[in-house]
C-alpha positions in Angstrom: 110.5 123.3 112.2 110.8 120.4 114.6 114.2 118.8 115.4 113.3 115.8 113.3 112.4 118.0 110.3 115.7 119.8 110.7 117.6 116.5 110.8 115.8 115.3 107.7 116.8 118.4 105.8 120.3 118.1 107.0 120.4 114.5 106.0 119.2 115.4 102.5 121.9 118.0 102.2 124.5 115.5 103.3 123.1 112.9 100.9 123.3 115.4 98.0 126.9 116.3 98.9 127.9 112.6 99.1 129.6 113.2 102.4 127.3 111.4 104.8 130.1 108.8 105.3 132.2 111.4 107.1 129.6 112.4 109.7 130.4 110.3 112.8 129.7 112.5 115.8 128.4 110.4 118.7 125.8 113.1 119.6 123.7 112.8 116.5 124.8 109.7 114.7 122.3 107.4 116.4 119.5 109.8 115.5 120.7 109.7 111.9 120.3 106.0 111.8 116.8 106.2 113.2 115.9 109.0 110.8 117.3 107.0 107.8 115.0 104.2 108.7 112.0 106.6 108.7 113.0 108.1 105.4 113.5 104.6 103.9 110.0 103.6 104.8 108.6 106.9 103.5 110.4 106.5 100.2 109.3 102.9 99.8 105.7 104.0 100.5 106.0 106.6 97.7 107.3 103.8 95.5 110.6 105.7 95.1 112.8 102.5 94.9 115.9 104.4 93.7 115.9 106.7 96.7 115.2 103.7 99.1 118.2 101.9 97.6 120.4 104.9 98.0 119.4 105.3 101.6 120.5 101.8 102.6 123.8 102.4 100.8 124.3 105.6 102.7 123.4 103.9 105.9 126.0 101.1 105.4 128.6 103.7 104.3 127.9 105.6 107.5 128.7 102.5 109.5 132.0 102.1 107.7 133.0 105.6 108.9 132.8 104.5 112.5 135.8 102.6 114.0 135.0 99.0 115.0 137.1 99.5 118.1 135.1 102.4 119.4 132.7 101.8 122.3 129.7 102.9 120.3 130.3 100.6 117.3 128.1 97.6 118.4 125.2 100.0 119.0 125.6 101.7 115.7 126.0 98.3 114.0 122.6 97.2 115.4 121.0 100.4 114.2 122.4 99.8 110.8 121.2 96.2 110.7 117.8 97.4 111.7 117.6 99.7 108.6 119.0 97.1 106.3 116.7 94.4 107.6 113.8 96.7 107.1 114.8 97.2 103.5 115.1 93.4 103.0 111.6 92.8 104.5 110.0 95.6 102.4 111.6 94.1 99.2 110.5 90.5 100.1 106.9 91.7 100.9 106.7 93.6 97.6 107.8 90.6 95.6 105.3 88.4 97.4 102.6 90.9 96.9 103.4 91.2 93.1 103.4 87.4 92.8 100.0 87.0 94.5 98.6 89.9 92.4 99.8 88.3 89.1 98.5 84.8 90.2 95.1 86.2 91.2 94.7 87.8 87.8 95.2 84.4 86.3 92.7 82.9 88.6 95.3 81.2 90.8 95.5 81.3 94.6 98.2 83.1 96.6 101.6 81.6 96.9 101.8 78.9 99.6 104.2 79.4 102.5 106.8 77.0 101.1 106.5 78.0 97.5 109.0 77.0 94.8 110.4 78.9 91.8 107.9 77.3 89.3 105.0 78.9 91.2 106.4 82.4 90.9 105.2 84.5 87.9 107.9 85.4 85.3 107.5 89.1 85.7 108.3 88.8 89.5 111.3 86.6 88.7 112.6 89.4 86.5 111.9 92.0 89.1 113.8 90.0 91.7 116.8 89.5 89.3 116.9 93.2 88.6 117.3 94.0 92.2 120.3 91.7 92.5 121.8 93.3 89.3 121.8 96.6 91.1 124.3 95.2 93.5 126.9 95.1 90.8 127.0 98.9 91.0 128.4 98.6 94.6 132.1 98.1 94.7 132.8 98.4 98.4 132.8 94.9 99.9 131.3 95.6 103.3 128.4 97.7 101.8 127.6 95.1 99.2 127.9 92.3 101.7 125.3 93.7 104.1 122.8 94.8 101.5 123.1 91.4 99.7 122.5 89.6 103.0 119.3 91.6 103.5 118.1 90.5 100.0 119.3 86.9 100.1 115.9 85.6 101.1 114.5 87.0 97.8 116.6 84.4 95.8 113.6 82.0 96.5 111.7 83.9 93.8 114.1 83.0 91.0 117.1 80.9 92.1 116.2 78.8 95.1 118.6 75.9 94.1 121.7 78.1 94.6 120.5 79.7 97.8 122.9 77.6 100.0 125.8 78.3 97.5 125.2 82.0 97.8 125.1 81.8 101.6 128.5 80.1 101.5 129.8 82.7 99.1 128.7 85.5 101.4 130.3 83.7 104.3 133.6 83.7 102.3 133.2 87.5 101.6 133.7 88.2 105.3 137.4 87.5 104.9 137.7 90.5 102.6 136.7 93.0 105.3 139.3 95.6 106.1 139.9 94.5 109.7 139.4 91.4 111.9 136.8 92.9 114.2 134.5 94.2 111.5 134.8 90.7 109.9 133.6 89.1 113.1 130.4 91.3 113.0 129.9 90.4 109.4 130.3 86.7 110.2 127.7 87.0 113.0 125.4 88.7 110.5 125.6 86.0 107.8 125.1 83.3 110.5 122.0 85.1 111.6 120.5 85.1 108.1 121.5 81.5 107.6 119.6 80.5 110.7 116.6 82.4 109.5 116.6 80.8 106.0 117.8 77.2 106.7 118.5 76.4 110.4 119.5 72.8 109.5 122.3 73.9 107.1 125.5 74.3 109.1 127.7 74.8 106.1 127.7 78.7 106.2 128.5 78.6 109.9 131.4 76.2 109.5 132.6 78.3 106.6 132.8 81.6 108.5 134.5 79.8 111.4 137.0 78.0 109.2 137.9 81.3 107.4 138.2 83.2 110.6 140.5 80.6 112.1 142.7 80.4 109.0 143.3 84.1 109.0 146.7 85.4 110.4 147.0 84.7 114.1 148.9 86.4 116.9 150.7 83.9 119.1 150.3 84.6 122.9 153.9 83.9 123.8 153.9 85.7 127.2 151.8 83.7 129.6 151.7 86.7 132.0 150.6 89.0 129.2 147.8 91.4 130.0 145.6 93.4 127.7 146.6 97.0 128.4 144.9 98.7 125.4 141.3 99.5 125.8 140.8 98.9 122.1 142.3 95.4 122.4 140.1 94.7 125.3 137.0 95.7 123.4 138.1 93.7 120.4 138.6 90.6 122.4 135.3 91.0 124.3 133.4 91.7 121.0 135.1 88.8 119.3 134.3 86.3 122.0 130.7 87.4 122.0 130.5 87.2 118.2 132.2 83.9 117.8 130.1 82.4 120.6 127.0 83.3 118.5 128.5 81.4 115.6 129.3 78.4 117.9 125.7 78.5 119.0 124.6 78.3 115.4 127.0 75.5 114.6 125.8 73.5 117.7 122.2 73.9 116.8 120.5 70.5 117.2 123.9 68.9 117.8 123.8 66.0 120.2 127.0 64.0 119.9 130.7 64.7 120.1 131.0 63.7 116.5 128.7 66.5 115.4 131.3 69.1 116.6 134.6 67.3 116.0 136.2 70.1 113.9 135.2 72.6 116.6 136.9 70.6 119.4 139.9 70.0 117.2 140.5 73.7 116.8 140.2 74.2 120.5 142.8 71.5 121.3 145.5 73.2 119.2 146.4 75.2 122.3 150.2 75.1 122.2 151.5 77.5 121.4 148.4 79.3 122.2 147.3 82.0 119.8 144.7 84.7 120.2 142.1 83.1 117.9 142.2 79.8 119.6 141.9 81.5 123.0 138.9 83.5 121.8 137.4 80.3 120.3 137.8 78.4 123.6 136.0 81.2 125.4 133.4 81.3 122.7 132.8 77.6 122.9 132.2 77.8 126.7 129.8 80.7 126.2 128.1 79.5 123.0 127.4 75.8 123.4 123.8 75.1 124.3 123.2 74.3 127.9 122.0 70.8 127.4 124.9 69.9 125.1 127.4 71.4 127.6 125.8 69.5 130.5 126.0 66.1 128.7 129.5 66.6 127.2 131.0 68.6 130.0 134.1 66.4 130.0 135.1 67.6 126.5 135.1 71.2 127.6 136.8 70.5 130.9 139.6 68.6 129.1 140.1 71.6 126.7 140.4 74.0 129.6 142.7 71.8 131.6 144.9 71.4 128.5 145.7 75.1 128.6 149.2 75.7 130.0 148.7 79.4 130.3 145.8 81.9 130.0 143.5 79.3 131.5 142.1 81.6 134.2 139.4 83.4 132.2 138.1 80.3 130.4 138.0 78.5 133.7 136.0 81.3 135.2 133.6 81.4 132.3 133.1 77.7 132.5 132.2 77.9 136.2 129.6 80.6 135.4 128.1 78.4 132.6 128.0 75.3 134.8 126.2 77.3 137.5 123.3 77.9 135.1 122.5 74.2 134.6 122.5 71.2 136.9 124.9 68.4 135.9 123.2 65.5 134.3 123.0 62.5 136.5 125.4 60.3 134.5 128.0 63.1 134.6 127.5 64.2 138.2 130.2 62.1 139.8 132.6 62.9 136.9 132.1 66.6 137.2 132.5 66.4 141.0 135.8 64.6 140.6 137.0 67.1 138.0 136.0 69.9 140.4 138.8 68.8 142.6 141.2 69.3 139.7 139.5 72.7 139.1 140.4 73.9 142.6 143.9 72.7 142.1 144.1 74.9 139.0 142.4 77.8 140.8 145.0 77.6 143.5 147.6 78.2 140.8 146.1 81.4 139.6 148.7 84.1 140.3 146.6 87.2 139.7 144.5 88.0 142.8 141.5 89.5 141.1 141.3 86.6 138.6 141.6 84.1 141.5 138.7 85.7 143.3 136.5 85.8 140.2 137.3 82.2 139.5 136.6 81.2 143.1 133.3 83.0 143.0 132.1 81.3 139.9 133.0 77.7 141.0 131.9 78.3 144.6 128.4 79.3 143.4 128.3 76.2 141.2 129.5 73.9 144.0 127.1 75.4 146.6 124.1 75.1 144.3 124.6 71.5 143.2 126.8 69.7 145.8 127.0 69.2 149.5 128.2 71.3 152.5 131.3 69.2 152.8 132.5 70.3 149.4 131.9 73.9 150.4 133.8 73.5 153.6 136.9 72.4 151.6 136.6 75.5 149.5 136.3 77.7 152.5 139.6 76.4 153.9 141.4 77.0 150.5 140.1 80.5 150.1 140.8 81.4 153.7 144.4 80.4 153.4 144.9 82.4 150.2 143.2 85.5 151.5 145.2 85.4 154.7 148.6 85.3 153.1 147.9 87.6 150.1 148.4 91.4 150.7 145.9 92.1 147.9 143.1 91.3 150.4 143.5 94.6 152.1 143.3 96.7 148.9 140.0 98.6 148.5 139.8 98.0 144.8 139.4 94.3 145.4 136.7 94.6 148.0 133.7 94.4 145.6 135.1 91.1 144.2 135.6 89.7 147.7 132.1 90.6 148.7 130.7 88.7 145.7 132.9 85.8 146.8 131.2 85.9 150.2 127.8 86.0 148.6 128.6 82.9 146.5 129.0 80.8 149.7 125.6 81.7 151.2 123.5 82.8 148.3 123.1 79.6 146.3 123.1 76.6 148.7 120.4 74.1 147.8 119.4 73.7 151.5 118.8 76.8 153.6 120.2 75.0 156.7 123.5 74.7 154.9 123.6 78.5 154.7 123.3 78.7 158.5 126.1 76.1 158.9 128.4 78.1 156.6 128.1 81.4 158.5 129.2 79.7 161.8 132.1 77.9 160.1 135.3 79.3 161.5 136.9 79.7 158.0 133.9 81.7 156.8 134.1 84.0 159.8 137.8 84.5 159.2 137.2 85.3 155.6 134.6 87.9 156.5 136.9 89.4 159.1 139.8 89.6 156.5 137.6 91.4 154.1 136.4 93.9 156.7 139.7 95.7 157.1 138.1 99.1 157.6 134.6 100.5 158.5 133.4 100.8 154.9 134.5 97.4 153.7 133.0 95.8 156.8 129.7 97.7 156.2 129.6 96.6 152.5 130.3 93.0 153.3 127.7 93.0 156.0 125.2 94.5 153.7 125.7 91.8 151.1 125.4 89.0 153.7 122.2 90.5 155.1 120.7 90.9 151.6 121.3 87.3 150.9 119.7 86.3 154.2 116.6 88.4 153.7 116.2 86.9 150.2 116.6 83.3 151.3 114.8 83.2 154.7 111.3 84.0 155.8 110.4 86.0 158.9 110.9 84.3 162.2 112.7 81.3 160.7 116.1 81.5 162.4 116.5 80.4 166.0 120.1 79.3 166.2 121.6 81.6 168.8 125.0 81.8 167.2 123.5 82.7 163.8 121.2 85.3 165.6 124.3 86.8 167.1 126.0 86.8 163.7 123.0 88.7 162.2 122.9 91.3 164.9 126.7 91.8 164.6 126.3 92.3 160.8 123.5 94.8 161.3 125.6 96.7 163.7 128.7 96.8 161.5 126.6 97.8 158.5 125.2 100.8 160.3 128.6 102.1 161.3 129.4 103.7 158.0 126.1 105.6 157.6 125.4 108.9 159.4 122.2 109.5 161.4 120.4 111.4 158.6 117.2 111.0 156.7 118.6 110.2 153.2 117.3 107.5 150.8 120.4 105.4 151.2 120.1 105.5 155.0 116.4 104.5 154.8 117.3 101.5 152.6 120.0 100.4 155.1 117.6 100.8 158.1 114.9 98.9 156.3 117.4 96.1 155.6 118.3 96.0 159.3 114.7 95.7 160.2 114.1 92.9 157.7 117.2 91.1 159.0 116.2 91.3 162.6 112.7 90.0 161.6 114.3 86.8 160.5 115.1 85.9 164.1 112.5 83.8 165.9 113.0 85.0 169.4 110.0 82.9 170.6 111.7 79.6 169.5 114.9 80.2 171.5 114.7 78.0 174.6 116.5 80.4 176.9 114.3 83.4 177.5 117.1 85.3 179.4 119.3 84.9 176.3 116.5 86.3 174.1 116.1 89.4 176.2 119.9 89.8 176.1 119.9 89.7 172.3 117.1 92.2 172.1 118.8 94.6 174.5 122.0 94.2 172.5 120.1 95.3 169.4 118.9 98.3 171.2 122.4 99.2 172.5 124.1 98.7 169.1 121.5 100.4 166.8 119.2 102.3 169.1 120.1 105.7 167.8 118.4 105.1 164.5 114.7 105.8 164.9 113.3 103.3 162.3 115.4 100.5 163.8 114.5 101.5 167.3 110.8 101.4 166.6 111.3 97.9 165.1 113.2 96.8 168.2 110.5 98.1 170.5 107.8 96.2 168.5 110.0 93.0 168.8 110.2 93.6 172.5 106.4 94.1 172.8 105.8 90.8 170.9 108.3 88.9 173.1 106.8 90.3 176.3 103.3 89.1 175.3 104.8 85.7 174.3 106.5 85.5 177.8 103.1 86.2 179.4 101.5 83.4 177.5 104.4 80.9 177.8 105.5 81.2 181.4 103.5 79.7 184.3 102.2 82.0 186.9 104.6 82.6 189.7 107.5 84.6 190.9 109.6 83.6 187.8 107.0 84.9 185.5 106.4 88.1 187.4 110.1 88.9 187.6 110.7 88.2 184.0 107.8 90.3 182.8 109.0 93.2 184.9 112.5 92.9 183.3 110.8 93.2 179.9 108.7 96.1 180.9 111.6 97.9 182.5 113.6 97.4 179.3 110.7 98.9 177.3 110.5 101.8 179.8 114.2 102.6 179.2 113.9 102.3 175.4 110.7 104.2 174.6 111.9 107.7 175.7 114.6 107.5 173.0 111.9 107.8 170.3 112.1 111.4 169.0 108.6 111.5 167.5 106.3 112.4 170.4 103.0 110.9 169.2 104.8 107.6 168.6 106.4 107.9 172.0 102.9 108.3 173.5 101.5 105.3 171.6 104.4 103.1 172.7 104.0 104.2 176.3 100.3 103.3 176.2 101.2 99.9 174.9 103.7 99.6 177.8 100.9 100.3 180.3 99.0 97.4 178.7 102.1 95.2 179.4 102.1 96.5 183.0 98.5 95.5 183.4 99.4 92.0 182.4 102.1 91.9 185.1 100.2 94.0 187.7 103.2 96.3 187.8 101.6 99.3 189.5 104.6 101.5 190.0 105.5 101.4 186.4 101.9 102.2 185.4 102.1 105.3 187.6 105.4 106.3 186.0 104.1 105.7 182.5 101.0 107.8 183.0 103.1 110.7 184.2 105.3 110.4 181.1 102.3 110.4 178.8 101.0 113.6 180.4 104.4 115.1 179.9 104.5 114.0 176.2 101.0 115.4 175.6 102.0 118.7 177.1 105.0 118.7 174.8 102.8 118.2 171.8 100.6 121.1 172.8 103.5 123.5 172.6 105.4 122.2 169.5 102.9 120.8 167.0 101.4 123.0 164.2 97.9 121.4 164.8 98.3 120.3 168.4 94.6 119.4 169.0 94.3 117.2 165.9 97.5 115.4 167.0 96.4 115.1 170.7 92.9 113.9 170.2 93.6 110.3 169.0 96.4 110.0 171.6 94.0 111.0 174.4 91.6 108.4 173.2 94.2 105.7 173.4 95.4 106.9 176.8 91.9 107.0 178.3 91.0 103.6 176.8 93.8 101.9 178.7 93.6 104.2 181.8 90.0 102.9 182.4 91.5 99.4 183.1 94.0 100.8 185.6 93.2 101.2 189.3 92.3 104.7 190.3 95.0 105.6 192.8 98.2 103.6 193.1 98.1 103.5 196.9 95.5 104.2 199.7 97.1 107.6 200.3 97.0 108.9 196.7 94.1 111.2 195.8 91.4 110.0 193.3 91.4 110.7 189.6 94.9 112.1 189.6 95.9 111.3 186.0 92.5 112.4 184.7 92.6 115.7 186.6 96.1 116.5 185.1 94.8 115.6 181.7 91.7 117.8 182.1 93.8 120.7 183.4 96.1 120.4 180.3 93.1 120.5 177.9 91.4 123.4 179.8 94.6 125.4 179.5 94.5 125.0 175.7 90.7 125.2 175.4 90.5 128.6 173.8 93.2 127.9 171.2 92.1 124.4 170.4 88.4 125.3 170.0 89.4 127.3 166.9 91.1 124.3 165.3 89.0 122.2 162.9 85.8 124.0 164.0 86.3 122.6 167.5 85.7 119.0 166.4 89.0 117.5 167.6 88.6 119.2 171.0 85.0 117.9 171.2 86.3 114.4 170.6 88.7 114.8 173.5 85.8 115.9 175.8 83.6 113.0 174.6 86.3 110.5 175.4 86.7 112.0 178.8 82.9 111.6 179.4 83.2 107.9 178.4 86.1 107.5 180.8 84.2 109.1 183.7 80.9 107.3 183.0 82.8 104.0 183.1 83.2 104.5 186.9 79.5 104.9 187.3 79.0 101.4 185.7 81.5 99.5 187.9 79.9 96.6 189.8 81.2 97.2 193.3 80.4 93.6 194.4 82.7 92.1 191.8 85.4 94.8 191.8 88.8 93.9 193.0 89.1 96.1 196.1 92.9 95.5 196.5 93.5 97.8 193.5 90.4 100.1 193.3 91.3 102.2 196.3 88.6 104.8 195.7 85.8 103.1 193.6 82.6 102.9 195.6 83.5 105.7 198.0 80.8 108.4 198.1 83.3 111.2 197.9 84.8 109.6 194.9 81.5 109.3 193.1 80.8 112.9 193.9 84.1 113.9 192.4 83.3 111.9 189.3 79.9 113.6 188.9 81.6 117.0 189.3 84.0 116.2 186.6 81.2 115.0 184.3 79.5 118.4 184.8 82.6 120.3 184.0 83.4 118.3 180.9 79.7 118.6 179.7 79.9 122.3 180.1 83.1 122.5 178.1 81.6 120.2 175.4 78.3 122.0 175.1 80.2 125.3 174.6 81.4 123.8 171.3 78.1 122.5 170.2 77.1 125.5 168.0 79.0 123.7 165.2 76.6 121.1 163.6 79.2 118.4 163.5 79.9 118.8 167.2 76.2 118.9 168.0 75.6 115.6 166.3 78.4 113.7 167.9 77.6 115.2 171.3 73.9 114.2 171.0 75.0 110.7 170.0 77.2 110.2 173.0 74.8 112.0 175.5 72.0 109.6 174.6 74.4 106.6 174.8 76.1 107.5 178.1 73.3 109.0 180.1 69.8 107.9 181.0 67.2 109.9 179.1 64.9 111.7 181.6 62.8 114.8 181.7 65.7 117.1 182.7 67.5 116.1 179.5 64.6 117.2 177.2 65.9 120.7 176.8 69.4 119.5 176.2 68.3 117.1 173.5 66.1 119.8 171.9 69.0 122.2 171.8 71.4 119.7 170.3 68.8 118.7 167.6 68.4 122.4 166.6 72.2 122.9 166.4 72.5 119.8 164.3 70.8 121.4 161.3 73.2 121.8 158.4 75.4 118.8 159.4 77.2 117.0 156.6 75.2 114.2 154.8 77.0 111.3 156.5 76.3 112.9 159.9 72.6 113.4 159.0 72.3 109.6 158.6 73.9 109.2 162.1 71.4 111.7 163.4 68.5 109.7 162.0 69.9 106.6 163.6 70.1 108.4 167.0 66.4 109.4 166.8 65.4 105.9 165.7 67.3 104.4 168.7 65.3 106.7 171.0 62.1 105.7 169.3 62.9 102.0 169.8 63.7 102.7 173.5 60.4 104.6 173.8 58.5 101.4 173.1 59.8 100.0 176.4 60.1 103.1 178.5 57.1 105.5 179.0 59.3 108.3 180.2 61.3 108.3 177.0 58.1 108.1 175.0 56.7 111.1 176.8 59.9 113.1 176.2 59.9 112.2 172.4 56.3 113.2 172.1 57.0 116.6 173.6 59.9 116.9 171.2 57.6 116.0 168.3 59.7 113.0 167.4 56.9 110.5 167.7 
């Protein structure tokens, strides 16, 4: 038996025992509501109307067994309404179906969308009335109320004229609920149905509001009173949310002040202030449609300003609502003038947390719709309050203060205003006041950087002071995070990289200042690998920019060497050895741009050390080394061979070859020898490059050995050694194909190579399909060459390839 089947059986038992009302365990109550809905639909499908009616009664009674002041009540209330609404829809659809069925039998068409009572067949009218007569069996007011609400739309089938009267009657029934909070939920429910049935009829909405306001009230005599009970807090929050829905229904299609005169009259009776008036004022702020509130903002502002006490929360709510909509043009100046009065009231807020929340709401509104001058005034007021209030240093207030900081920079209409704010002395002092310890400093820095990365694009900030501010915040944010590879740390490091990418180093006029900023980034955050890699890439980009931007001369040469030296000092801090090799190869490219020979020599030695380190530490050293050797040799071929007249030829290559030869036996077993073969092939390409140098155009000031007979003899000897090592791996078809491909490309095809080509072709048998295509292309290239060269043609004929 599945859990659902078990629950159905248990529900049936509970239903039989009539004690479903007492089951209120949070663990299974929600599932009971869902199961009741399923059982309701099943019973209705079986045409068991009696059981279906019992189920909705049980569902409503189950809701009555849950305290309205509990945290779960709104959720269970929604589940209950879903079941009851389902019943109402099923009943309405059945009456409609029966009406159409009867009309069709009489040769009539289906009921139109806006049908009247005269068009409904008599048997359907009787059927609808019988359903309403069943309600008389229910004596409990809440149960009858909710079920009748679900059926109220069915009055159209027999008593449409009294539909509005019945809606008003149901609205009055809400006053008979056992407690105030459950009556608020009921009032929301009847307003909801009234909007569905007749949106233009405001009478039911006014009725539920009038009845609620006329109920006994609790005067809020203590202006410093706080809600200490969790139940009271939930009641107030739920009441505000519910009444705001009713206000929204009342204000539907309202356009003038006269449309809502009674509503504003209730709100202005604020002395002495009672709980319901306070809730209504908050609900009016939350519930009035945005357009109406924007046009008639003076009405709501006057109501809030008329409050002598307990004005803080309504004022905060109003700031949040104003933020969502721009002030209409005719009210823009009025609202701006009243904002000055708002800040006078904000300054009077005694509770620190309320003060910060209110500041945050109105700062966001001011920043979004008004000028930087208005924001600067707010900065001064906030800075004074935070400086003199001891609450600033309390950790429980830090999240609120961080949101306050974000409100200054996160919503300005112009991005440039955001840059002006962060260099404002008052803003800097506010940030410093909030950062009273490492954690609070880190949290505030994170919030600031998140706003910057959302608002600005890459390479869009060139103000040096702002750049320094960003770097400082990146540094302070990293302080509270350990050097570990956790998801939180990765997010922080990514945020730092994104923040540093906002800086346009190439647009800062003073290049010396730029390199100082980059070096500062390295010093402050260089221990974090992700950030360090990003800084190195920034430095590479800046070095190339300097090469393009500066005119040739001593100034350019010296500055390039400063950048290259900084790279040389930074790259060794990269812990990942393959990445270290790649960055060092890139640094050699920078050295070539600056003709910085000593640094090239140092970098080549480092690369050889790193490759040696890989050969001893990596699980698959040859696979890791092969692409790195390719990169190293590709840049080494542009370097002069020998860094002085006294240095021997092919020194870096000889060291590299010695490293590979030491590991030849072990690496030849890895990947069937393919990665090792690729290393030897790249070595051949490097050596053959020296054979293709035009000695007449070569720069003899750097190529100390090129053209020398002994040098060429050494090159040929190395080619022979590498070929021997490579051919020893060619028993593998893959190696044979790539070897043949490169031999034909690098060397002139002559008679002495015929046996080599034949051997490689034989060993290529069984190569993978993609390599077979390459093999066919190699043979075709030789055939094309044979058309121009008789020697090649003769060789191919002897190989039976022509």
